[in-house]
C-alpha positions as CSV (number, residue, x, y, z in Angstrom):
1,M,-74.4,68.9,54.4
2,A,-74.4,69.6,50.7
3,L,-77.3,68.3,48.8
4,L,-75.9,69.5,45.4
5,E,-72.2,69.6,44.6
6,V,-70.9,71.1,41.4
7,R,-67.2,70.2,41.0
8,D,-64.8,71.8,38.5
9,V,-67.4,71.9,35.7
10,T,-66.1,73.1,32.3
11,L,-68.4,73.5,29.2
12,R,-67.3,74.8,25.8
13,F,-69.4,75.7,22.8
14,G,-66.8,75.6,20.0
15,G,-64.2,78.1,21.0
16,I,-66.3,79.7,23.7
17,V,-65.8,78.6,27.3
18,A,-69.2,78.9,28.9
19,L,-68.2,77.4,32.2
20,D,-64.6,77.4,33.3
21,G,-63.8,75.0,36.2
22,V,-66.9,76.1,38.2
23,S,-67.4,74.6,41.6
24,F,-70.0,75.3,44.3
25,D,-72.2,73.6,46.9
26,V,-75.8,74.0,47.8
27,E,-76.4,73.0,51.4
28,E,-79.6,71.0,52.2
29,G,-82.4,73.2,53.4
30,H,-80.7,76.4,52.3
31,I,-81.7,79.1,49.8
32,S,-78.6,79.6,47.7
33,G,-78.2,82.5,45.2
34,L,-76.3,82.1,41.9
35,I,-75.6,85.6,40.6
36,G,-73.5,87.4,38.0
37,P,-73.7,89.8,35.1
38,N,-75.4,88.9,31.8
39,G,-73.4,86.2,30.1
40,A,-71.9,84.9,33.3
41,G,-73.0,81.3,32.7
42,K,-75.8,81.1,35.3
43,T,-78.5,79.5,33.2
44,T,-75.8,77.4,31.5
45,A,-75.0,76.0,35.0
46,F,-78.7,75.2,35.5
47,N,-78.8,73.4,32.1
48,V,-75.8,71.3,33.2
49,I,-77.5,70.4,36.5
50,T,-80.7,69.4,34.8
51,R,-78.8,67.4,32.1
52,L,-79.8,69.6,29.1
53,Y,-76.1,70.1,28.5
54,R,-73.3,67.6,29.1
55,P,-70.1,69.3,30.4
56,D,-66.7,68.6,28.9
57,S,-65.3,67.8,32.3
58,G,-66.2,68.0,36.0
59,A,-68.9,66.4,38.2
60,V,-72.3,67.1,39.5
61,L,-73.4,65.2,42.6
62,L,-76.8,64.9,44.2
63,D,-76.6,63.4,47.7
64,G,-73.0,62.4,46.9
65,S,-74.0,60.5,43.7
66,S,-73.2,61.6,40.2
67,I,-76.1,62.6,38.0
68,L,-74.2,63.2,34.8
69,K,-75.0,59.8,33.4
70,Q,-78.7,60.3,34.0
71,P,-80.8,61.3,30.9
72,A,-82.6,64.6,31.3
73,H,-86.0,63.0,31.6
74,R,-84.9,61.2,34.8
75,I,-83.6,64.2,36.6
76,V,-87.1,65.1,38.0
77,R,-87.3,61.6,39.4
78,K,-84.0,62.2,41.2
79,G,-85.6,65.1,43.0
80,I,-84.7,68.2,40.9
81,A,-87.2,70.5,39.4
82,R,-86.8,73.9,37.8
83,T,-88.4,77.0,36.3
84,F,-87.1,78.8,33.2
85,Q,-85.8,82.3,32.5
86,N,-88.1,82.4,29.5
87,I,-91.5,81.0,30.4
88,Q,-91.9,77.5,29.0
89,L,-95.7,76.7,29.2
90,F,-98.0,75.0,26.8
91,R,-99.9,78.1,25.9
92,T,-103.1,76.5,24.6
93,M,-103.4,74.1,27.5
94,T,-105.2,75.0,30.7
95,V,-103.4,76.0,33.9
96,L,-104.3,72.6,35.4
97,E,-103.1,70.7,32.3
98,N,-99.7,72.5,32.4
99,V,-99.3,71.6,36.1
100,L,-100.2,68.0,35.4
101,V,-97.2,67.8,33.0
102,G,-95.0,68.3,36.1
103,A,-97.0,65.6,37.9
104,H,-96.4,62.8,35.4
105,V,-93.9,61.1,37.6
106,R,-96.5,60.7,40.4
107,G,-99.3,58.9,38.4
108,R,-102.5,60.3,37.0
109,R,-104.8,60.0,40.0
110,A,-102.3,61.3,42.6
111,G,-101.1,63.9,40.1
112,E,-104.5,65.6,39.6
113,R,-105.2,65.8,43.3
114,E,-101.7,67.2,44.0
115,A,-101.9,69.6,41.0
116,L,-104.9,71.2,42.6
117,E,-103.2,71.3,45.9
118,V,-100.2,73.2,44.6
119,L,-102.5,75.5,42.6
120,D,-103.9,76.4,46.1
121,V,-100.3,77.1,47.2
122,V,-99.7,79.6,44.4
123,G,-103.2,81.0,44.6
124,L,-104.4,79.8,41.2
125,R,-107.0,77.1,41.8
126,D,-109.8,79.4,40.6
127,R,-107.9,79.7,37.3
128,A,-107.3,76.0,36.9
129,L,-109.4,75.7,33.7
130,V,-108.1,79.0,32.1
131,P,-105.8,78.6,29.1
132,A,-102.2,79.6,30.1
133,V,-102.0,82.0,27.1
134,A,-104.8,84.1,28.6
135,L,-102.9,84.9,31.8
136,P,-100.7,87.9,32.5
137,Y,-96.9,87.3,32.5
138,A,-96.5,87.3,36.3
139,T,-99.3,84.8,36.7
140,Q,-97.8,82.5,34.1
141,K,-94.6,82.5,36.2
142,R,-96.7,81.2,39.1
143,V,-98.0,78.4,36.9
144,E,-94.4,77.4,36.2
145,R,-93.6,77.3,39.9
146,A,-96.7,75.2,40.5
147,R,-95.6,72.8,37.7
148,A,-92.2,72.4,39.4
149,L,-93.6,72.0,42.9
150,V,-96.1,69.3,41.9
151,A,-93.1,66.9,41.2
152,R,-92.3,67.2,44.9
153,P,-88.6,67.9,44.4
154,R,-85.9,68.1,47.0
155,L,-84.0,70.7,45.0
156,L,-85.9,73.6,43.3
157,L,-84.0,75.6,40.7
158,L,-85.6,79.1,40.1
159,D,-84.3,80.9,37.0
160,E,-85.0,84.7,37.4
161,P,-88.4,84.3,39.1
162,A,-88.6,88.1,39.7
163,G,-88.3,88.9,36.0
164,G,-91.2,91.2,35.0
165,L,-92.5,91.7,38.5
166,N,-93.1,95.1,40.2
167,H,-91.7,96.1,43.5
168,E,-94.6,94.8,45.6
169,E,-94.7,91.5,43.7
170,V,-90.9,91.0,44.2
171,S,-91.3,91.6,48.0
172,D,-94.2,89.0,48.0
173,L,-92.0,86.6,46.0
174,G,-89.3,86.7,48.6
175,V,-91.8,85.7,51.4
176,F,-93.2,83.0,49.1
177,I,-89.9,81.4,48.3
178,R,-89.0,81.2,52.0
179,K,-92.4,79.7,52.8
180,L,-91.9,77.2,50.0
181,R,-88.5,76.2,51.5
182,D,-90.1,75.7,54.9
183,D,-93.4,74.1,54.0
184,F,-92.2,71.8,51.3
185,D,-88.8,71.0,53.0
186,L,-87.0,72.3,49.9
187,T,-83.5,73.3,49.0
188,V,-83.6,76.2,46.6
189,L,-81.0,77.4,44.1
190,L,-81.9,80.9,42.8
191,V,-80.6,82.6,39.7
192,E,-81.7,86.3,39.9
193,H,-80.7,89.8,38.8
194,H,-82.8,91.4,41.5
195,M,-80.0,91.8,44.0
196,G,-82.3,93.1,46.8
197,L,-84.3,89.8,46.6
198,V,-81.2,87.6,46.5
199,M,-79.4,89.3,49.4
200,R,-82.6,89.3,51.5
201,I,-83.5,85.6,51.3
202,S,-80.3,83.7,50.5
203,D,-78.3,81.9,53.1
204,H,-75.3,81.7,50.7
205,V,-74.4,83.4,47.4
206,N,-72.1,82.2,44.6
207,V,-71.0,84.7,42.0
208,L,-70.1,83.9,38.4
209,S,-68.4,86.2,35.9
210,F,-67.6,85.2,32.3
211,G,-68.0,81.5,33.2
212,R,-65.8,81.5,36.3
213,K,-66.7,81.6,40.0
214,I,-65.2,84.8,41.4
215,A,-66.7,84.8,44.9
216,D,-69.0,83.1,47.4
217,G,-70.1,83.5,50.9
218,A,-72.8,85.1,53.1
219,P,-74.8,87.9,51.3
220,A,-73.1,90.7,53.2
221,Q,-69.7,89.3,52.5
222,V,-70.4,88.9,48.8
223,Q,-71.8,92.4,48.5
224,A,-68.6,93.9,49.9
225,D,-66.3,91.8,47.7
226,P,-64.2,94.0,45.4
227,A,-64.3,91.4,42.6
228,V,-68.1,91.3,42.7
229,I,-68.3,95.1,42.7
230,E,-66.0,95.2,39.7
231,A,-67.9,92.5,37.8
232,Y,-71.2,94.4,38.2
233,L,-70.0,98.0,37.9
234,G,-67.1,97.4,35.5
235,T,-63.9,99.4,35.2
236,D,-62.9,102.3,32.9
237,E,-61.5,99.8,30.4
238,D,-64.8,98.0,30.2
239,E,-66.9,101.1,29.3
240,H,-66.9,100.3,25.5
241,E,-67.3,96.5,25.8
242,D,-70.6,94.9,25.2
243,T,-71.6,92.9,28.3
244,D,-75.2,92.3,27.3
245,T,-74.7,89.1,25.3
246,D,-74.1,85.8,26.9
247,R,-70.8,84.3,25.9
248,D,-72.4,81.0,25.4
249,G,-75.3,82.4,23.6
250,K,-77.7,80.7,25.9
251,E,-78.5,83.1,28.7
């Protein structure tokens, strides 16, 4: 059964079509990958799901109910939490204080107890009182994951969690995401450029290219799809085109 349904979503920024009739489902209890080249619209899709952007048309359903009329600050109460491609921590606040921001919907007393519990999960309880700015980049990403987890979401959106990690850390991250899914009874939607990670841990993969969905299916099926291969490797005609800039300017 689909926990999240994205239905024919279109979003324009002026004359730029950032998402062009995009549809995909995320099955409850699954880890679903959302992949594509730079500028494909992946982070834009996350921003629509979390109500940072309002699409021009289409629907987004959680458990069969539309969430598009919900304000952004209510989305976490609906059971959706996320991390960001670019780390969004309060740099002068401690690790614990940053995680407590994610616990605001659970009340102060429960929040502090649960914040410490999730710091145990990500291995950072011993750094609870350290300012976030003093931590290495990879550790700051763990703080972001803790902040998302403390809200006790049903759906966790991870935006490029492997960014800046070395090979061993990426391998550990894959094990960690699967453990989170199982231990916290989560559904996970993962945006990631590290294809080895995505294909290893995902139950289903959706592929975007220039704002359109071009493929979806099991990891092996997607890897062998000619449209996906072309989108990532390009064609002779694409050699001189700039594919590093997001068409919507947001990714």
